[in-house]
N, C-alpha and C positions, 0 to 999 in steps of 0.2 A: 672459687671462694667468693661468697657474697658478703658485702660490707655495707653498713649504713652509718653515716655520721650526721647528727642533727645540727641545726643552726644553734646559735647561742644568743640569749637575751640577757642583758644586764638588768637585774631587778633593782639594784641599788649601787651607787658608787661610780657612775659614769665619770670619765676623765681622770679619776684618781689613780689609775694604773700608770699613765705616763707622768702624772704629777709626782707620784712617789718615786719615780725613777730619777728625778732631779736631786734626790738626797745624795747622789754621787758627788754633787757639787756643793750643795747647801745642806749640811747636816741638821740645821735647825728646822727644816721642813718636817711636817708630819708624814708618816707613812701613808701609802694609798691602801684603800680597803674596798673590795667589791664583793657583791653577791650575785652570782650568775646561775643560770640553769640552761640546759639544752631544751630545744623546742620539740614539739611532736613531729615537725616537718624537717626534712633534710635532704641529703644526697645519697642515692642508692646506686650501687655499682657491683658488677661482677668483675673480679680481677684474676689475673693469671700471669705466669712468667713469659718473657720473650727473650730470645737469644741476645739481641743487641740493640733494641729500640725501645723508646717510650712511645706508646700509642694510646691515644685517648679518643674515645667516642663519647660525645656529650649530648645530653638531653636537657634543654632548657625547661623552666617551670611552665611554659606554655605548650610543652610537648614537642617543640621543634628540635630536630636532630641536627647536630653539627659535627664536622670532622669526617673521617678520622684525622686527627692531628698526629703527625709522626716526626720523630727526631732521633738521631743516633744517640745512644747512651755514651756520650763523650762529654767531658767536663766543659770544654770550650763551647761546644754547640749548645749545651743546656744553659750555660750562663748567658750566652748571647740571646737565646730565646726568652729567658726569664726577664732580661732587662728591657725587652720590647714592651712589656705590659700586655694586658688582655687576659682572657680566660685561661688560655693554655700556658701563659707565663707562670701561673701559680704552680701547676704540675711540674713544669720544667725547673722552677726554683727549688722545689723540695727534692726533686731527683738529683739536681746538682749538689745539694748539701749531703744527701745520703751517699752519693757516689764518692764524694770527697772523704767521707769517714768510713765507708764500708766497701767491701768487695762484693758488688752485686752485678747482675745482668739487667735486662730490661723488664718492662711491665706492659701488659695490655689491660687497659681499664675501660670497661664498657659502662659508662654512667647511663643506665637504662631508664632512670626516673629521677626527677628533681621536683619536689613539691615545696621547696623553700624559696620564698620571694627574695630577689636579689636587691641590693642597694637599699635595704630597709632597716638597717641597724641590727640585723640578725646574723651577721658574720658568715655570709655565704662564701666569701673568698677563703676565710679560715677553715670552713668545713671541707672545701676541696683540698686544701693543704693537708689537713689532718687525714683525709681519706687517702691521699697519696703516701704520706708517711706510714700510715697503718698498713697499706697494701705492701709496701716494701718490707715492713717488719714481719708481717704474717707470711708472705710468700717465701721470703728468704730466711725466716726464723732468726731475725737479728737480735732477738731477746731484749728489745726495748720495753721499758715500762710505759704505762699510759703517759706519765710525765715526760718520758723520752720522746714519745710520739708528738706530744704537744710542743716540745722544744724544737724538734726538727721542722715541724709545721711552721713555727714562728721564724726560724732561720730561713726557711724557704720563701715565706711571704715577703720578708724584708729584703730578699735578694731581688725582688721585683720592684717596680716604682711605688708599690703600696707602702705606706708607712703606718701600719696598723699598731694599735696598742697591745700591751702584753696580755690582756685578758681574752682577746678574741679567740685564741686557740683553746680556751677552756672548754670548747665544745667537744674536745677529745674525751672528756669525762662522761659524755652521754647526757640523757635527759634526767639528771638528778641535780639538786642544788649543790653548789660549790662555793666555798669561801676562799678568797684569794687576798693575799697581803703582799704589798710591793715596797721594798726597801732598797732603793738604788737598783742594782742589777739582780738582787736576790728576790725570789718569789717563794712564798709559802702557799701550798694548796691543801685544803681540807674538804673532803666530801662529808656530807651529813644527810640525815633522813628527815622526813616530815611524818608525823604520826597519823595524819589523815590527808586525803586529797585536797589540793588547793587549786582553784579555778581562776584562770586569767583570760582576758580578751586582748589580743594584739591588733591594732588598727592601723592600716595603711592610710595616711592622711591625704594621699593623692595631691600633695603640694610639693614644694621644692625647697631645698636648703643647700647652702654651699658649705659642705663639711670642711673643705680646705680653709675657707675663710674663718670658720669657727675655731679650728685648731690653731691656725696662725695667730689669731687674736689672743686666745687663751694662753698659748705658749709664751707670748710676750710677757706674761705675768710671772715667769719663772726664769732662773732660779731665785732671783732677788726682786722683791717688790719695790717699785719706785714711786707709787702714788697710792691713794686710798682705794681706788678701784682694784688695783693689782693686789693690795693687801686683802681686800675682801674676797677675791677669787681664791687666794691661798688659804684663807681661813675656812672657806666653804669646803674646798677639796681636802682640807686637813682635819682640823678638830671637829668641825660640824659634821663632816662626812663620817668620821670615826664613830661619833655618837649614834648617828642614824643607822649605820651598818651594824653596829653592835646590837642595838635594840631590834633591828629587823631580823638579824640572825636568830636571836632568842625567840622572836615571834614565829619565825618559820619552824624552828625546832619544836615549838609548842603547838603548831598548827593553828595559830591565832589569826584568822583571816581579817577580822575587824581591826586588829592592831596593825597588821601589814598595810591595810588600806589607809589608816590614819598616817602612817609613816610615809607612804607614797605621796600623799597630799602635802605633808610637811616637807618632804624632799623637793617636790616641784616648787613650792613656795620659796624655799631657800635658794634653789637654782635661779629662779626669777630675780630674787633680791640681790644675790651676790655675783652671778655670772652674766646675766643678760646685759648689764651695763658695759661689759667688756666687749660685747659684739652685738649691739642692739639691732643692726640690720638683719641678723639671722636668728637671734635668740628671743626677740620680742614674741614671735611665734603666735600670730593671731588665730591661725587655723587650729593649732594644738589646743589653745585655751578655749576656743569655741566648742571643741569636742569634749574636753574635760568637764565643761560646765553644761553640756547639752541636757536640757530639762527632762525629756522623756526617759532617759536612762538613769537619772539620779536615784530613784527609789531602788534600783537594782544593783548599783555599784557601791563598793565600800571605800574606794579611793582610786586615784589614778595619777599618772605622770608621763613625761616624755621618755623616749628610749634612745639610747646611743648618744650621739654628740649633742642631742637636743634640737630645738627648732621644729619646723613644720615637716617632720619626717614620719615618725611613728609614735603612737601612744599605746599605753598599756593600762588596763583596769584589772582589779581583782573583785570577784563577786562571791556570793555565798555558796553557790552550788551549780551543778551542770544545767539545771533548768534556767536559772538566771543568766548563765553564760550564753545559752542559745537565744534567749530573749534579747539580750543586748546586741548580739550579732545581727539578729533579724531587724531590729529597729535601725541600727546604723546603716545596714545595707538598703532597707526599704526607703528610709527618709532621706539619706544623704548619699546613697550610692557608694558607700565605702566598703572596701574589701577587708575582712577580718579573719584572723586565725584564732582557733581555740587552743589554749595551752593549759595543760593539767600537770602540776607537779604531784606525782602520785606517791602515796605511801609505799614503802618497799613491799614487794610481794612476800607475804608471810610464809614462813616455812612451817607447814602443818603436818607433813607426812615424813615418816622415817621408814627406810627399807633396811631390813636386817637379814642377810643371807644366813640360812641355818640348814642347808641341805647336804653338807659334806658328810662323809662317812666317819671321819676321824681316824684315819689310818695310823697316825703316829701314837694314838692312844689305845690301839688294839691290845688285848682283847676286851678291855672294859667297854670300848665304844660299840662292841657287838652286842652288849647287854643293855647299855644305856646311851642314848644320844649324848654326844659331848656337850651340847648346849644345855642338857639337863643334869650335868654333873653337879653335885651339891657343893656349895661354897658358904662358909660362915661369913656373912656380910658384916660391914662395919657397925650395923645396929645390933649385932649379936644374933640375928636370925639366920637359920640355915635355909638357903634358897637355891633353886637351880640357877646356873649361871645366866641363862637367857632372861630370867626375871630381873636380875640386877641390871642388865643392859637396857631392858625395856623401861625400868623405873628411871634410869638416867635420862632416857629420851623424854619421858613424861615430865620429869622435873625441869627439863629444858624448854618446855612449852609445846612439845609435839602433841598433836591431837589424835593422829591415827598411825598405826603400826602395820607395815606390810612385812610379814614373816615369810621368807622364801624357803620352802621345805620340800623334801621328797614326798610325793603323794602317799607313799606307803607309811610315812611317819605322821600323817595328819592326826590319826587317832591319839597318838602319844601326846601331842601338844594340846589337842582339844580336851583330853581327859584332865590335863593339869589346869588349863586356863578357863575352860568353859563348863566344867562339871564340878559341883561341890562334893566334898567327901560324903560317903554314905552316912545316913542319918545317925546310925549308931556310933560312928567314929566322930562325927561333928559334935554330938552331945558330950563326948569325952573331952573336948577341947576347952581350955580356959576361955573366959570372955575375950581376952586379948587375941587369942588365936582364932576364935570365931570371927572377930572383926577382921583379922588378917585373911581369913578364907574369903570373906566378902570382898576384900581389897583385890585379891587375885582374880576373882570373877570380874571385877570392874576393869582390870587390865585386859582381860579376855574380850570384853565388849569393844575394846579399841583395836583389836587385832583382826586383820584380814590374812588368811592363809593363802599363799601364792605358790602353786605347785611348779617345781622344776622337774620336768619329766625325765630329762637326762642330764647328768652332771658333766658339763663341758667347760668348766672354768668359771672364775670369779666374774668376768665380764658377762658371760651367759646368764649367770644367776641374777645379776643386776638387771639385765635386759628383760627377764621374765616379769619384772614389776612395771614394765612400760605402761601398759594399759591402766593399771591401778594408779600409778602416779598421775596420769591424766594431765600432762602438760604443766605441772606445778614444780617449783624448786623443791628439793627434798634432801633430807638428812640421810646419809648412808653410814651405817655402823657395822663393823665386823662382828659376826656372831660368836667368835671364839676369842674375844678380848674383853677384859674387864677394865673399866676406866675409872680413874681416881683423880679428882681435882685437888690442887694445892690450896684452894680457897673455897669460898662459899658458892662460887659460880660453877656449875657442872661443866665438864669439858665440852660437851656438845653445845651448850648454851654459848660458850665462848665463840665457837665457830659460827653459830647462827648470828650472833651480834656482829661479827666481822662481815658476814654476807650482807646483812642489812645496811651496813655502813658503805660497802663498796659496790653492791649490786653484781658482783662477779662470783663465780664458783670459788669455793674455799676448800683447801685441804689442810688438815691438821698435821703438824710437823713436830718432830723430836730430834734431838741431837744424839748421834751415835758415833762410836769410834770406828776406825777403818776396818777392824777385824770383824765387825758385825754387819757391814753394809750388804754383804751377799745374801742376807736374810730379808731385806726390805726393798721396797721401791724407794727411790731417792729423788730429790729435786735440787736444782740450782736456780739462782736468780739474783735479784738486787733488792736490798731492803728499801721499802717505801717509808717506813718509820719503825721504831723498835718493835720487834715481834711480828711485823707484817712484811711479807716478802712478795714482790712481783715475780712469779714463777717464770723462769726462762727455759726450763727443760725438765722433763720427767724421764727417769731411767729405772727400769725394772731389774732389781737385784744386780747392780753393776759389779764388774770386777774392780779390784783395788786400783789397778793402773788407770782404768777409764775414769774412776772417781777423782784421782789425783790430777788428771789432765782436764776434766770437764766439769766437775761438780764442787769445786772449792767455792765457798761462800765467805765473804768478808765477815770478820768479827767472831768466827768460831775458833775454838782451840785447834792447834795444829793436828792435822790428820783426823779431824772430826767432820761429819757431814750431816745434812738434814734428811732424815728418813720419814716415811709416812707413818702417821700416828695410829691410823685405823678408823678415823672419822672424816667425813667429807660433807659439805653442803654443795649440791650440784644443780646446775641448770638442766632442765629437761631436754635441752638440745643434745645432751650426751647420748641419748638413745638413738639419734640419727647416726652417730659414728659406730655405736655398738651394732646397730642393725645392718649397716653396710658391711662390717666385718663378718657378720653371720651370713648375710646373703651371698657374699663372695667366698665364704669358707676360709677367711684369713685367720689362721691359727698361729699361735706362738707356743712352742713346746707342746703342740698337740691340743691346745685349748684356746678358747676365746678369752683374752686377757682384758683387764680394765685399764691398766696403766697407759698403754699406747693410745687408747681412746681419750683418756684424760689429756694427753699431750695434743691430740687433734683438737679437742675442745679449747685448750689453751691457745693454740694458734688461731682459732676462729674467734674467740671472745675475750681472751686474756684469762688469767687465773691467779688467785691470791693464795699464798701460803701463810699459815699462822702457827707460831710456836706455842703450843698449848701449855697452859699452866697446870700441869698434871702429869700423870703416868698412865701408860697403857700396859696391862698385864696379859701376855699371851697365854692362853690356857690350852693351846692346841698341841703341845708336846709335853711329855711327862715331867721334865725338869722345870719348865716354865710353870706348869700347873702346880707342881709342888711348892715352888717359890710363891706363887699367888696365894695358895692356901695359907702358908705361913704368914705372909704379909697381911692378908685380910684378917686372919685370926688375931694377930697382934694389934690390929687397928680396931677390933670390935670392942663395944662398950663392955667393961668388965662385969657389970651387974646384969646386962641384958641376957647373956647366955645362961645365967643361972636361974632366971625366972621360971616358975612352974608353967609348963605348957600343957 
């Protein structure tokens, strides 16, 4: 299994993570608030199990190989190694914490590439800790959430001589912005998106600072201030920081680079005014200020500030675009010989495509399915119009922001679908239609322009049908909707849009969920996991049509009614890496009940990247069997507009 963990840069709120922790002692202090994001650079590794040892092969950022470091997976040995300090101590500290709480064996970690600078305020030590925690989680399927991986990474790092702040392991959330709030021992973490790419330059100042001295001096200002300097430090890390972080969060969410730049400059000025007097030997920072005010780059930068603990370590700038980013980097390297990293906070990858499998025969609906494809069965929609079922599904996708539809069909059925979506009625019939229905005919053709027909030459299971869309998906995240389900939202937001919104918030694959009683779970794929927040689940396991006994033992989720479980809703937003697992099953002819299934590959994707579940605000109506189809017809008929069906057509 290949893993990548980025570094972490604090955009705003340095030092407030540990300052907020003093609320355990002094409740009058303000909470701590930070905005962080992962870097483009980080630690890459291939990981696998070992019978009884922790083995680490390390590659430094200059390409030098170190190790292998080896140690028995025994608590005493791991603790002793962790307390020594040094690079391997971080891995040992995390392994010690994991072994204390879980029954695991060993790990082999081959850190084959590191492009993250160390000791530059980018949390390289936290990245290795998160990497080890994630490796144990994924290899031994410990069902930790991302938050759980972050917590074990923190426990592991403080087992070593390192005394990191609480925000460092936020790199667990990847290279997306994260808001963190610190109240004593309690931490709140919220991921969010930016609407457009934001461009930063991170500069290694090639100077020196004593981080221990900085932290020692600033910690003397807590938990109770004894003079004006200490009061000023508390004020800046408290109310002043709260204001700046709040405004910066809003600016990030709006993609307002100019305002972010102004706030960076404001934050640095406040840092100089309030914190530098507490440790002038380290925080006066002449090198930092010379770079922040360096004339040749001023027309290109929107603002800048120091990074991490402050002082002459690292600087960050925000610029307008990639071109300016590269110009600033070239100037600083050519004029001053400074090493720079380019950082891009990217807008989330847009979900533009939907895959809808529609190649099944419809065995349970025979003999009608022998005359009409089940996806073309007529349904009176909620607008009072009689439509083929597949049209209702496609309209939901379009209403959710989807631009292109990949319809997986049997090659022999192509003419049926093309005749409906791509060919207008014969002219004599078109002329008989009302103006409203002539407009509706043009609407159907507009839908057809968005559809690509993807043939499934042989019907070998749901997973095989999805895999047929691999080339058409072309490496993008995509919406997957069952072709024999009708979806109905409880509010104005379509069910599919709800899932897309969650994907854009988390950056991880999302499966729609619904609650079902025990006597129905044999009909559905099911999941278990832990709630990240109301309605949002960190999925810990997928199970395809489980037995009741298995569900009662393995699939119980907190907060559900007794003997109720979370079943798959019929909609997914999926990372394109899913095709790697589907392809491997097809190449090795790995079948389940004679077919290539999707659910087991979803579980492999979960173990590789993590997976989010979302309890959809809505209902899914299965039209694949007679009774469910009858109930769907009744339900949609009752929901249709009373005056719409009576209009002349």
